[in-house]
C-alpha positions as a Markdown table, in Angstrom:
| # | Residue | x | y | z |
|---|---|---|---|---|
| 1 | Met | 176.4 | 100.1 | 138.2 |
| 2 | Ser | 178.5 | 98.9 | 135.2 |
| 3 | Thr | 178.5 | 101.1 | 132.1 |
| 4 | Leu | 176.8 | 98.3 | 130.0 |
| 5 | Thr | 174.4 | 96.5 | 132.3 |
| 6 | Asp | 171.6 | 94.9 | 130.3 |
| 7 | Lys | 173.2 | 95.6 | 127.0 |
| 8 | Thr | 174.1 | 93.1 | 124.2 |
| 9 | Ala | 177.2 | 93.2 | 122.3 |
| 10 | Leu | 178.7 | 91.3 | 119.3 |
| 11 | Val | 182.4 | 90.9 | 118.9 |
| 12 | Thr | 183.8 | 89.2 | 115.7 |
| 13 | Gly | 187.1 | 87.7 | 115.8 |
| 14 | Ala | 186.9 | 87.1 | 119.5 |
| 15 | Thr | 189.0 | 84.1 | 120.2 |
| 16 | Ser | 192.4 | 85.8 | 120.7 |
| 17 | Gly | 194.1 | 89.2 | 121.1 |
| 18 | Ile | 192.2 | 92.3 | 120.8 |
| 19 | Gly | 188.8 | 90.6 | 120.2 |
| 20 | Leu | 189.0 | 88.4 | 123.1 |
| 21 | Ala | 190.2 | 91.2 | 125.5 |
| 22 | Ala | 187.3 | 93.3 | 124.3 |
| 23 | Ala | 184.8 | 90.7 | 124.8 |
| 24 | Arg | 186.0 | 90.1 | 128.4 |
| 25 | Lys | 185.9 | 93.8 | 129.1 |
| 26 | Leu | 182.4 | 94.2 | 127.7 |
| 27 | Ala | 181.0 | 91.3 | 129.8 |
| 28 | Ala | 182.8 | 92.6 | 132.8 |
| 29 | Glu | 180.9 | 96.0 | 132.2 |
| 30 | Gly | 177.6 | 93.9 | 132.3 |
| 31 | Ala | 176.9 | 93.2 | 128.5 |
| 32 | His | 176.0 | 89.8 | 127.2 |
| 33 | Val | 178.5 | 89.3 | 124.5 |
| 34 | Phe | 178.1 | 87.2 | 121.4 |
| 35 | Leu | 181.5 | 86.0 | 120.1 |
| 36 | Thr | 182.3 | 84.7 | 116.7 |
| 37 | Gly | 185.4 | 82.9 | 115.4 |
| 38 | Arg | 186.2 | 80.2 | 112.9 |
| 39 | Arg | 187.6 | 77.6 | 115.4 |
| 40 | Gln | 185.1 | 76.0 | 117.8 |
| 41 | Ala | 187.6 | 74.9 | 120.3 |
| 42 | Ala | 188.9 | 78.4 | 120.6 |
| 43 | Leu | 185.5 | 79.8 | 121.0 |
| 44 | Asp | 184.8 | 77.3 | 123.8 |
| 45 | Asp | 188.0 | 78.4 | 125.6 |
| 46 | Ala | 186.9 | 81.9 | 125.2 |
| 47 | Val | 183.5 | 81.4 | 126.7 |
| 48 | Ala | 185.1 | 79.5 | 129.5 |
| 49 | Ala | 187.3 | 82.3 | 130.3 |
| 50 | Ile | 184.5 | 85.0 | 130.2 |
| 51 | Gly | 181.7 | 83.3 | 131.8 |
| 52 | Pro | 177.9 | 83.2 | 131.6 |
| 53 | Arg | 177.6 | 86.4 | 129.9 |
| 54 | Ala | 179.3 | 85.0 | 126.8 |
| 55 | Thr | 177.7 | 83.1 | 123.9 |
| 56 | Ala | 179.9 | 81.6 | 121.1 |
| 57 | Ile | 178.8 | 81.4 | 117.4 |
| 58 | Arg | 181.2 | 79.7 | 115.1 |
| 59 | Ala | 181.2 | 82.0 | 111.9 |
| 60 | Asp | 183.5 | 83.2 | 109.3 |
| 61 | Val | 182.8 | 86.8 | 108.5 |
| 62 | Ala | 183.6 | 86.2 | 104.9 |
| 63 | Asp | 180.8 | 83.6 | 104.5 |
| 64 | Ala | 177.2 | 85.0 | 103.9 |
| 65 | Ala | 175.5 | 81.8 | 105.2 |
| 66 | Asp | 177.6 | 82.0 | 108.5 |
| 67 | Leu | 176.6 | 85.6 | 109.0 |
| 68 | Glu | 173.0 | 84.8 | 108.5 |
| 69 | Arg | 173.2 | 82.1 | 111.0 |
| 70 | Met | 175.0 | 84.4 | 113.4 |
| 71 | Ala | 172.2 | 86.9 | 113.1 |
| 72 | Ala | 169.6 | 84.2 | 113.6 |
| 73 | Thr | 171.2 | 83.3 | 117.0 |
| 74 | Ile | 171.4 | 86.9 | 118.1 |
| 75 | Arg | 167.7 | 87.5 | 117.1 |
| 76 | Glu | 166.7 | 84.4 | 119.1 |
| 77 | His | 168.1 | 86.1 | 122.2 |
| 78 | Gly | 165.4 | 88.6 | 121.8 |
| 79 | Ala | 167.4 | 91.8 | 123.1 |
| 80 | Gly | 168.7 | 93.2 | 119.7 |
| 81 | Leu | 172.2 | 94.5 | 119.7 |
| 82 | Asp | 173.6 | 97.7 | 121.5 |
| 83 | Val | 177.2 | 97.2 | 120.5 |
| 84 | Val | 178.9 | 95.8 | 117.4 |
| 85 | Phe | 182.7 | 95.5 | 117.6 |
| 86 | Ala | 183.6 | 94.4 | 113.9 |
| 87 | Asn | 187.1 | 93.2 | 114.8 |
| 88 | Ala | 187.6 | 90.1 | 112.6 |
| 89 | Gly | 190.5 | 90.6 | 110.1 |
| 90 | Gly | 194.0 | 90.0 | 109.2 |
| 91 | Gly | 196.8 | 90.4 | 106.6 |
| 92 | Glu | 200.0 | 89.2 | 105.4 |
| 93 | Phe | 203.2 | 90.9 | 104.0 |
| 94 | Ala | 203.5 | 91.1 | 100.2 |
| 95 | Ala | 205.9 | 93.3 | 98.3 |
| 96 | Leu | 204.3 | 95.2 | 95.4 |
| 97 | Gly | 206.0 | 92.9 | 92.8 |
| 98 | Gly | 204.8 | 89.8 | 94.6 |
| 99 | Ile | 201.0 | 90.7 | 95.3 |
| 100 | Thr | 198.7 | 88.2 | 93.7 |
| 101 | Trp | 195.0 | 88.3 | 93.1 |
| 102 | Glu | 194.6 | 85.8 | 95.7 |
| 103 | His | 196.4 | 87.8 | 98.3 |
| 104 | Tyr | 194.3 | 90.9 | 97.2 |
| 105 | Ala | 191.1 | 89.0 | 97.5 |
| 106 | Asp | 191.8 | 87.1 | 100.8 |
| 107 | Thr | 192.7 | 90.5 | 102.4 |
| 108 | Phe | 189.8 | 92.6 | 101.1 |
| 109 | Asn | 187.2 | 89.8 | 101.6 |
| 110 | Thr | 187.9 | 89.4 | 105.2 |
| 111 | Asn | 188.7 | 92.9 | 106.2 |
| 112 | Val | 186.5 | 94.9 | 104.1 |
| 113 | Gly | 183.8 | 92.5 | 102.9 |
| 114 | Gly | 183.7 | 90.8 | 106.3 |
| 115 | Thr | 183.2 | 94.2 | 108.1 |
| 116 | Leu | 180.6 | 95.5 | 105.6 |
| 117 | Phe | 178.5 | 92.3 | 105.5 |
| 118 | Thr | 178.7 | 91.8 | 109.3 |
| 119 | Val | 177.3 | 95.3 | 109.9 |
| 120 | Gln | 174.7 | 94.9 | 107.1 |
| 121 | Thr | 173.5 | 91.6 | 108.3 |
| 122 | Val | 172.9 | 92.8 | 111.8 |
| 123 | Leu | 171.6 | 96.2 | 110.8 |
| 124 | Pro | 167.9 | 95.2 | 111.6 |
| 125 | Leu | 168.9 | 94.0 | 114.9 |
| 126 | Leu | 170.5 | 97.3 | 116.2 |
| 127 | Asn | 168.7 | 99.1 | 118.9 |
| 128 | Arg | 168.4 | 102.8 | 118.8 |
| 129 | Gly | 171.4 | 104.4 | 120.3 |
| 130 | Ala | 173.6 | 101.4 | 119.4 |
| 131 | Ser | 177.3 | 101.8 | 119.0 |
| 132 | Ile | 179.3 | 100.3 | 116.0 |
| 133 | Ile | 183.0 | 100.1 | 116.3 |
| 134 | Leu | 185.4 | 99.1 | 113.5 |
| 135 | Thr | 189.0 | 97.9 | 114.0 |
| 136 | Ser | 191.1 | 99.9 | 111.6 |
| 137 | Ser | 194.9 | 100.5 | 112.1 |
| 138 | Asn | 197.2 | 103.3 | 112.5 |
| 139 | Ile | 198.6 | 102.1 | 109.1 |
| 140 | Asp | 195.6 | 103.7 | 107.5 |
| 141 | Val | 197.4 | 107.1 | 107.7 |
| 142 | Lys | 201.1 | 105.7 | 107.4 |
| 143 | Gly | 202.9 | 103.7 | 104.9 |
| 144 | Ala | 204.5 | 100.4 | 105.5 |
| 145 | Ala | 206.7 | 98.4 | 103.0 |
| 146 | Ser | 205.3 | 95.3 | 101.9 |
| 147 | Phe | 201.9 | 95.8 | 103.7 |
| 148 | Ser | 200.1 | 97.9 | 101.1 |
| 149 | Val | 197.1 | 95.7 | 100.5 |
| 150 | Tyr | 196.6 | 95.4 | 104.4 |
| 151 | Ala | 196.9 | 99.3 | 104.8 |
| 152 | Ala | 194.5 | 99.8 | 101.9 |
| 153 | Ser | 191.9 | 97.7 | 103.5 |
| 154 | Lys | 192.1 | 99.5 | 106.8 |
| 155 | Ala | 191.8 | 102.8 | 105.1 |
| 156 | Ala | 188.6 | 101.5 | 103.6 |
| 157 | Leu | 187.3 | 100.8 | 107.2 |
| 158 | Arg | 188.2 | 104.4 | 108.2 |
| 159 | Ser | 186.0 | 105.6 | 105.3 |
| 160 | Phe | 183.2 | 103.2 | 106.3 |
| 161 | Ala | 183.1 | 104.8 | 109.7 |
| 162 | Arg | 182.7 | 108.3 | 108.2 |
| 163 | Ser | 179.9 | 107.3 | 105.7 |
| 164 | Trp | 177.9 | 105.0 | 107.9 |
| 165 | Ser | 178.0 | 107.5 | 110.8 |
| 166 | Ala | 176.2 | 109.9 | 108.4 |
| 167 | Glu | 173.8 | 107.3 | 107.2 |
| 168 | Leu | 172.8 | 105.9 | 110.5 |
| 169 | Val | 172.7 | 109.1 | 112.7 |
| 170 | Gly | 168.8 | 109.4 | 112.1 |
| 171 | Arg | 168.5 | 106.1 | 114.1 |
| 172 | Gly | 170.7 | 107.4 | 116.8 |
| 173 | Ile | 173.4 | 104.8 | 116.0 |
| 174 | Arg | 177.0 | 106.0 | 116.3 |
| 175 | Val | 179.8 | 104.6 | 114.2 |
| 176 | Asn | 183.5 | 105.0 | 115.1 |
| 177 | Ser | 186.7 | 103.3 | 114.4 |
| 178 | Ile | 189.8 | 102.4 | 116.6 |
| 179 | Ala | 193.3 | 102.5 | 115.0 |
| 180 | Pro | 195.7 | 100.4 | 117.1 |
| 181 | Gly | 199.3 | 100.6 | 116.5 |
| 182 | Pro | 201.6 | 97.6 | 117.1 |
| 183 | Ile | 199.9 | 95.4 | 119.8 |
| 184 | Ala | 201.3 | 92.3 | 121.3 |
| 185 | Thr | 198.9 | 89.7 | 119.9 |
| 186 | Pro | 199.2 | 86.2 | 118.2 |
| 187 | Gly | 198.0 | 88.0 | 115.0 |
| 188 | Leu | 201.3 | 90.2 | 114.9 |
| 189 | Ser | 203.8 | 87.5 | 115.9 |
| 190 | Gly | 202.1 | 85.0 | 113.4 |
| 191 | Leu | 203.3 | 87.1 | 110.6 |
| 192 | Ala | 206.8 | 85.6 | 111.2 |
| 193 | Pro | 207.7 | 82.3 | 109.9 |
| 194 | Asp | 209.3 | 81.0 | 113.1 |
| 195 | Pro | 209.7 | 82.1 | 116.9 |
| 196 | Glu | 213.2 | 83.8 | 116.3 |
| 197 | Ala | 211.9 | 85.9 | 113.5 |
| 198 | Ala | 208.7 | 86.6 | 115.6 |
| 199 | Glu | 211.0 | 88.0 | 118.3 |
| 200 | Gln | 212.8 | 90.3 | 115.8 |
| 201 | Leu | 209.4 | 91.2 | 114.3 |
| 202 | Leu | 208.0 | 92.4 | 117.7 |
| 203 | Lys | 211.1 | 94.5 | 118.3 |
| 204 | Gly | 210.9 | 96.4 | 115.1 |
| 205 | Pro | 207.5 | 98.1 | 115.6 |
| 206 | Ala | 208.2 | 99.0 | 119.3 |
| 207 | Ser | 211.3 | 100.8 | 118.3 |
| 208 | Gly | 209.2 | 103.1 | 116.1 |
| 209 | Val | 206.7 | 103.9 | 119.0 |
| 210 | Pro | 207.3 | 107.1 | 121.1 |
| 211 | Met | 206.3 | 105.2 | 124.3 |
| 212 | Asp | 209.0 | 102.6 | 123.4 |
| 213 | Arg | 206.8 | 99.5 | 123.7 |
| 214 | Leu | 204.1 | 97.5 | 122.1 |
| 215 | Gly | 200.5 | 98.0 | 123.3 |
| 216 | Thr | 198.4 | 95.3 | 124.9 |
| 217 | Pro | 195.1 | 93.9 | 123.8 |
| 218 | Asp | 193.5 | 95.2 | 127.1 |
| 219 | Glu | 194.6 | 98.9 | 126.2 |
| 220 | Ile | 192.7 | 98.5 | 123.0 |
| 221 | Ala | 189.7 | 96.9 | 124.9 |
| 222 | Asp | 189.5 | 100.0 | 127.1 |
| 223 | Ala | 189.0 | 102.1 | 124.1 |
| 224 | Val | 186.3 | 99.8 | 122.9 |
| 225 | Val | 184.4 | 99.9 | 126.2 |
| 226 | Phe | 184.7 | 103.8 | 126.0 |
| 227 | Leu | 183.1 | 103.8 | 122.4 |
| 228 | Ala | 180.5 | 101.3 | 123.3 |
| 229 | Ser | 179.3 | 103.2 | 126.5 |
| 230 | Ala | 177.3 | 106.4 | 126.9 |
| 231 | Thr | 180.6 | 108.0 | 128.1 |
| 232 | Ser | 181.4 | 108.7 | 124.2 |
| 233 | Ser | 177.7 | 109.6 | 123.4 |
| 234 | Tyr | 178.8 | 112.8 | 121.5 |
| 235 | Met | 181.3 | 110.9 | 119.2 |
| 236 | Thr | 180.5 | 109.6 | 115.9 |
| 237 | Gly | 182.5 | 109.3 | 112.6 |
| 238 | Ala | 185.7 | 109.6 | 114.6 |
| 239 | Glu | 188.8 | 107.5 | 114.8 |
| 240 | Ile | 190.7 | 106.9 | 118.0 |
| 241 | Tyr | 194.4 | 106.3 | 117.6 |
| 242 | Val | 195.7 | 103.8 | 120.4 |
| 243 | Asp | 199.2 | 103.4 | 119.2 |
| 244 | Gly | 201.6 | 104.9 | 121.8 |
| 245 | Gly | 201.8 | 108.2 | 119.7 |
| 246 | Ala | 203.2 | 106.4 | 116.6 |
| 247 | Ser | 201.0 | 108.2 | 114.2 |
| 248 | Gln | 201.0 | 111.5 | 115.9 |
| 249 | Val | 204.4 | 112.3 | 117.4 |
């Protein structure tokens, strides 16, 4: 029997990269997966790729009305939630002297606020023993020039995992985070202004990884399935670094 048979999962930011890979693997393990994203066409493509165990909900995690509509759709399904993978997020480079209030607000509203209010909104739907998984980044313990706002937002998510795990343990709910290193995703290459710059951008992070390569979305998705399942039943408040050793070696 698959590890998540008859379970229900929510994956935010699920139309590409890590989110899509995780949604696919959760569904392959038997879960019914609700996928969110901001673009309906991309959501439709994701559902087509995953199959009948997927339901798309167009939602922006930084929009309270969208989150309420998302929760209503999940509630109508009638099975609650066993897994929440709060993955939606993003960031852009900005050197200290060039950081604007808009850059700060956009990053924190999506990465920190979006995660906070996603989890808060679905909290009444969580079944006993549910698993909440946050997408942090190995940059939460490292430094990166011109990426300080993004790094700070990911450090906030690491803190959320610790505090929420303490708060929710009485309900049997586990909260953990995953800290990916450089992963070959559209989000990473999209930080560059053109294809040539994207190629150079991808080479840079790989050179700093002891395993001498970028990770793949599927490798992060495997960690998501582990934290979602009973295999990790004695883990809460933890962070798993899936970064080729970049933060440890």
